[in-house]
Each structure stands twice: as C-alpha cells, then as structure tokens.
C-alpha positions as CSV (number, residue, x, y, z in Angstrom):
1,M,172.3,83.6,19.7
2,A,176.1,82.4,19.0
3,D,175.2,79.6,17.3
4,C,172.2,80.6,15.1
5,I,172.9,80.3,11.9
6,F,169.5,83.0,11.7
7,C,171.3,85.0,13.6
8,K,174.7,85.8,12.0
9,I,172.3,86.6,8.9
10,V,171.4,88.9,10.9
11,E,174.5,89.9,12.0
12,G,175.9,90.1,8.7
13,D,178.6,87.6,9.2
14,I,177.4,84.7,6.8
15,P,176.0,86.2,3.5
16,A,172.3,86.3,2.5
17,Q,170.6,87.2,-0.6
18,K,168.5,89.7,1.3
19,V,164.3,90.8,0.1
20,Y,163.8,93.1,2.8
21,E,165.3,95.2,5.8
22,D,163.4,97.2,8.9
23,H,165.0,97.6,12.0
24,E,163.0,94.7,13.6
25,F,162.5,92.0,10.3
26,L,164.5,90.9,7.9
27,V,163.2,88.9,5.0
28,F,166.0,86.5,2.5
29,A,165.9,84.5,-0.3
30,D,165.8,80.7,1.1
31,V,168.8,78.8,0.2
32,K,167.0,75.3,-1.1
33,P,163.4,77.3,-3.1
34,Q,160.4,75.0,-3.1
35,A,159.3,78.0,-5.5
36,P,159.8,80.6,-7.6
37,V,160.2,83.1,-4.9
38,H,160.4,81.3,-1.7
39,H,162.0,83.9,1.4
40,L,162.4,83.4,4.8
41,V,161.1,86.1,7.0
42,I,162.6,86.5,10.4
43,P,162.9,88.7,13.5
44,K,166.0,90.1,14.1
45,E,165.5,89.4,17.9
46,H,166.3,85.5,18.1
47,I,163.4,83.5,19.8
48,S,163.2,79.9,19.4
49,N,160.0,79.6,17.9
50,I,156.1,80.7,18.0
51,M,155.3,79.5,21.1
52,E,158.3,81.7,22.9
53,I,156.7,84.8,21.5
54,K,156.3,87.7,24.4
55,D,155.8,90.6,22.5
56,Q,151.8,89.4,20.5
57,D,152.1,92.7,18.7
58,L,155.2,90.9,16.9
59,L,153.6,88.5,15.2
60,G,151.2,91.6,13.4
61,R,153.9,94.0,12.7
62,L,156.1,90.4,10.7
63,F,152.4,89.9,8.6
64,G,152.5,93.5,7.3
65,V,156.3,92.7,6.8
66,I,155.0,89.8,4.3
67,Q,152.1,91.9,2.9
68,K,154.9,94.2,1.9
69,V,157.3,91.9,0.4
70,A,154.2,90.0,-1.6
71,Q,153.4,92.9,-3.3
72,Q,157.1,93.6,-3.9
73,E,157.5,90.2,-5.4
74,G,154.6,90.3,-7.5
75,I,152.9,87.7,-5.7
76,S,150.2,89.4,-3.9
77,E,147.7,89.2,-6.3
78,K,147.3,85.3,-7.2
79,G,148.4,84.7,-4.1
80,F,151.1,83.0,-2.0
81,R,151.7,80.1,1.1
82,V,153.0,81.2,4.2
83,V,154.4,78.5,6.3
84,N,155.5,78.4,10.3
85,N,157.3,75.6,11.8
86,C,157.3,74.6,15.2
87,G,159.7,72.7,17.0
88,D,160.8,68.8,16.0
89,D,157.7,67.2,15.0
90,G,156.7,70.2,13.6
91,G,159.7,70.0,10.9
92,Q,161.4,72.7,12.7
93,T,165.4,72.9,11.3
94,V,166.5,76.3,12.6
95,G,166.3,77.1,16.7
96,H,165.0,80.6,15.1
97,I,161.2,81.7,14.0
98,H,160.4,82.3,10.4
99,F,157.8,82.6,8.5
100,H,158.7,80.9,4.8
101,L,156.9,82.9,1.9
102,L,156.3,80.9,-1.0
103,G,154.6,81.7,-4.1
104,G,155.0,82.3,-8.1
105,R,153.0,78.8,-9.0
106,F,150.1,77.3,-8.4
107,M,151.1,75.5,-4.6
108,E,148.7,71.9,-4.6
109,W,147.5,70.5,-0.8
110,P,148.1,68.7,0.7
111,P,152.0,69.4,-0.1
112,G,154.1,67.0,-1.9
C-alpha cells in the first residue's frame, strides 16, 4: 500500500533497524522503545489489522518468528510480552498489522 509506513519499510524506502527478515516477515526495532527489547513483527504483505487475516496459518508462522527472535534477543527464558492493537479503540496507530515484542525487564500488569 503506497501510503503505509510499514510497507515503505518493507520496500526499503524508509530505513529501519532490522532484527530478522525472511520471505514473509520483517522484524525491526521500535523507534520509541518501551522496554530494553522492543521490536515490531510484521508480515511483509499489507494486512490492515487482525480482522483482515484470510490465511489463518499466517499467525502460526508469525508466532514462530516471535519465538526465534525472542531466543535471538535472549528474552525467551525469563519471559516477554507480545501485544497487538486492533482498530482505533484498540489503540492501533499504524494500519498494517503488527505485533510488539517487548522484553528485557519485568512487565507489570496492568501496563502503565
């Protein structure tokens, strides 16, 4: 999608600190990190939000990437948080499905 910031990152038009990439997914550092490890995990295909997923197996593959990156970043043993915001009321600010992978510190609940 031409006006999507995440699609522009996928295309290389906007620079990002890439953490992981394969043919289907991209993981990059969040520009406003809320934890020592704060990465965004996205499918390269433009999908607006979780309600627009047609391939249900996509989520399984995406969570496999999250597992790989959590191990790579050294947060798999102590724990981490995965967050997805869907729609305006859910706090979604970019209209391209993405999951926040946060770790490297204790995560309180409810979040502050």
